C-alpha positions in Angstrom: 0.0 0.0 0.0 2.7 2.7 0.7 4.3 2.1 -2.7 0.9 2.6 -4.4 0.5 6.0 -2.5 3.9 7.3 -3.7 3.1 7.0 -7.4 0.5 9.8 -7.6 2.9 12.2 -5.7 5.6 11.6 -8.3 3.2 12.2 -11.1 1.7 15.4 -9.6 5.3 16.9 -9.0 6.2 16.7 -12.7 5.5 19.5 -15.3 3.0 18.5 -17.9 3.8 19.1 -21.6 0.8 21.5 -22.0 1.9 23.6 -19.1 5.5 23.9 -20.6 4.1 25.0 -24.0 2.0 27.7 -22.2 4.9 29.0 -20.3 7.0 29.2 -23.5 4.3 31.1 -25.4 3.9 33.4 -22.4 7.6 34.2 -22.4 7.6 34.9 -26.1 4.7 37.2 -25.8 6.4 39.1 -22.9 9.6 39.3 -25.0 7.7 40.8 -27.9 5.9 43.3 -25.7 9.3 44.4 -24.3 10.7 44.8 -27.8 7.8 46.9 -28.9 7.8 49.0 -25.7 11.4 50.1 -26.0 12.4 52.7 -28.6 15.8 54.1 -29.3 15.6 57.8 -30.3 18.8 59.2 -31.8 20.4 62.5 -30.9 18.9 64.3 -34.0 15.4 62.8 -33.5 12.5 63.4 -31.2 9.5 61.1 -30.5 6.0 62.6 -30.2 4.0 60.1 -28.1 0.2 59.6 -28.2 -1.6 57.7 -25.6 -5.1 56.5 -26.6 -5.1 59.4 -29.1 -4.1 62.1 -26.7 -0.7 63.8 -26.8 1.6 62.8 -23.9 4.5 64.9 -25.0 7.9 64.9 -26.8 10.5 62.4 -25.7 14.1 61.7 -26.5 16.9 61.4 -27.3 17.9 58.0 -25.8 15.7 55.1 -24.6 12.0 55.8 -24.7 9.5 53.4 -23.0 6.0 53.2 -24.5 3.1 51.0 -23.6 2.3 48.6 -26.5 -1.1 48.9 -28.1 -1.9 51.9 -26.0 0.9 54.3 -26.9 1.9 55.4 -30.4 5.2 57.3 -31.2 5.9 59.5 -34.2 9.6 60.0 -34.9 10.6 63.5 -36.2 14.0 64.3 -37.8 15.4 67.6 -36.6 18.2 67.9 -39.2 18.0 70.3 -42.1 15.8 69.1 -44.9 16.3 70.1 -48.6 13.4 70.9 -50.9 14.2 71.0 -54.7 11.5 73.3 -56.0 10.6 72.2 -59.6 11.2 74.6 -62.4 8.4 77.2 -62.7 7.4 79.2 -65.8 6.8 82.7 -64.6 6.0 86.0 -66.3 7.9 88.9 -64.7 6.6 92.4 -64.1 7.9 93.6 -67.4 6.1 90.8 -69.3 9.1 88.4 -69.9 8.5 84.7 -69.5 11.3 83.0 -67.6 11.8 79.5 -66.1 13.1 79.6 -62.5 14.0 76.8 -60.1 15.1 77.1 -56.5 16.3 75.1 -53.4 14.7 75.6 -49.9 16.5 74.5 -46.7 14.5 74.1 -43.5 14.4 72.2 -40.2 11.8 71.2 -37.7 12.0 73.7 -34.8 9.0 72.4 -32.8 8.2 68.7 -33.3 4.9 68.9 -31.5 3.6 71.6 -33.9 4.9 69.8 -36.9 2.9 66.7 -36.0 -0.3 68.4 -34.8 -0.6 71.3 -37.2 0.1 69.9 -40.7 -0.3 66.4 -42.0 2.8 66.2 -44.2 5.0 69.2 -43.5 7.6 68.3 -46.2 4.9 68.3 -48.9 3.4 71.5 -47.5 6.7 73.3 -47.6 7.3 72.2 -51.2 3.9 73.4 -52.4 4.3 76.7 -50.4 7.7 77.3 -51.8 6.4 77.0 -55.4 3.6 79.5 -54.7 5.9 82.0 -53.0 8.5 81.7 -55.8 5.9 82.5 -58.4 4.5 85.5 -56.5 7.9 87.1 -55.7 9.3 86.6 -59.3 6.1 87.8 -60.8 6.4 91.1 -58.9 10.1 91.6 -60.0 11.5 92.8 -63.3 14.0 90.8 -65.4 16.9 93.1 -64.6 16.3 92.7 -60.8 16.1 88.9 -61.3 19.5 88.8 -63.0 21.3 91.4 -60.8 19.6 91.3 -57.4 19.4 87.6 -56.8 20.7 87.8 -53.3 18.0 90.2 -52.3 15.3 88.0 -53.8 16.7 85.0 -52.0 16.4 86.9 -48.7 12.9 88.0 -49.5 11.8 84.4 -50.3 13.4 83.1 -47.1 11.6 85.8 -45.0 8.2 85.1 -46.5 8.5 81.3 -46.2 9.8 81.6 -42.7 6.8 83.7 -41.6 4.3 81.3 -43.3 5.8 78.1 -41.9 6.4 79.4 -38.3 2.9 78.2 -37.1 3.9 74.7 -38.3 7.0 74.7 -36.1 9.2 74.9 -39.2 12.3 77.2 -39.5 13.3 78.1 -43.1 17.1 78.7 -42.9 17.8 79.6 -46.6 16.4 79.9 -50.1 18.6 79.9 -53.2 17.5 80.5 -56.8 19.5 78.0 -58.8 19.0 78.9 -62.4 17.1 81.4 -64.5 16.3 80.2 -68.1 15.5 83.0 -70.6 13.7 82.5 -74.0 16.0 82.3 -77.0 14.8 85.5 -78.5 15.5 87.4 -75.2 19.0 85.9 -75.1 19.7 87.2 -78.6 18.3 90.6 -77.7 20.4 90.9 -74.6 23.5 89.9 -76.6 22.8 92.7 -79.1 22.2 95.1 -76.2 25.5 94.1 -74.6 27.3 94.5 -77.9 25.8 98.0 -78.5 26.8 99.0 -75.0 30.4 97.9 -75.6 30.5 99.9 -78.9 29.1 102.9 -77.1 31.8 102.7 -74.4 34.4 102.4 -77.1 33.2 105.5 -79.0 33.0 107.5 -75.8 36.5 106.5 -74.8 37.8 107.4 -78.3 36.1 110.7 -78.2 37.4 111.5 -74.8 40.9 110.7 -76.0 40.5 113.0 -79.0 39.2 115.8 -76.7 42.2 115.4 -74.4 44.6 115.3 -77.4 42.9 118.5 -78.8 43.4 120.3 -75.5 47.1 119.3 -75.4 47.6 120.4 -79.0 45.9 123.7 -78.2 48.3 124.3 -75.4 51.2 123.4 -77.6 50.0 125.8 -80.4 49.8 128.6 -77.8 53.3 127.8 -76.7 54.7 127.8 -80.2 52.9 131.1 -80.9 54.7 132.7 -78.0 58.0 131.2 -78.9 58.5 130.9 -82.7 62.1 129.5 -82.3 60.6 126.5 -80.6 58.3 125.9 -83.6 61.3 126.1 -86.0 63.3 123.8 -83.8 60.4 121.4 -83.9 60.3 121.6 -87.7 64.0 121.0 -88.0 63.8 118.0 -85.6 61.1 116.6 -87.7 63.3 117.0 -90.8 66.2 115.2 -89.1 63.9 112.3 -88.2 62.6 112.1 -91.8 66.1 112.4 -93.3 67.1 109.1 -91.8 65.5 107.5 -94.8 68.3 107.8 -97.3 66.3 106.9 -100.4 64.0 109.9 -100.0 64.2 113.4 -101.5 62.5 116.1 -99.3 61.5 119.6 -100.6 60.7 121.8 -97.7 59.7 125.5 -98.3 60.7 128.1 -95.7 58.6 131.1 -95.1 60.1 134.5 -95.9 58.9 136.1 -92.7 60.5 133.6 -90.4 64.2 134.1 -91.1 65.1 135.2 -87.6 63.3 132.2 -86.1 65.0 129.9 -88.5 68.5 131.4 -87.8 67.8 131.1 -84.1 66.7 127.5 -84.5 69.7 126.7 -86.7 72.0 128.2 -84.1 70.5 126.0 -81.4 70.8 123.0 -83.6 74.3 123.9 -84.6 75.3 124.2 -81.0 73.9 120.8 -80.2 75.7 119.2 -83.2 78.9 120.9 -82.2 78.7 119.6 -78.7 77.9 116.1 -79.9 80.9 116.2 -82.4 83.3 117.2 -79.6 82.1 114.4 -77.5 82.7 111.9 -80.3 86.2 113.2 -80.7 
């Protein structure tokens, strides 16, 4: 009889296969819940946590614990985003059709506003940048678009920053990449530039002639006051022309300028005499 009573005790102390399977499944479920409840938020990210549809707050960076099924987390990247605005065909203020594309740089300043205010803030910034680009370029003239591009970039950045501030978005910079002009306008601008260069050349040439005329007038007045200097200049010119040995020069001398000629010849003779002494 004692041996018969010991058998049920041994059987009741052992773990049944069904209970082992239940424990295994329970451990797996707990492990899965732990994996889903732990989130790793990076340094440049923030997690906006919702609990049963209501906002709990912004968490991160680091390890964030959420309740599975009850909590839901939206990860927001705080780094600078780049928006490539597609090329827009715009008519400027002076009725010139141009094609303009731009690049917008922005970052999320308030993750909570970015999640609660706008559904897709990246798409919203892209669409808004296209509209603002068309408005600003449409109010500008072609010359301003080509020469005042930095000022237009600052104006675009200011307008976009004011419009996206309620979304928790900070627009850091806007850059107009390229302005494409019609072929006819390019040819017209080339002709205009060529005409401007010709105008400058003619003005410079006329200015040179005016300065030369002023200097010649002063020289004529000086020669009028000193006739010997004029004769000396004539003789100097003859000496320079006489270097060509195969030329015959006929030079008439006025009858009323004998004294000036003799004075000039005396000066030249003195110079030639000094030069001959030096050569000896």
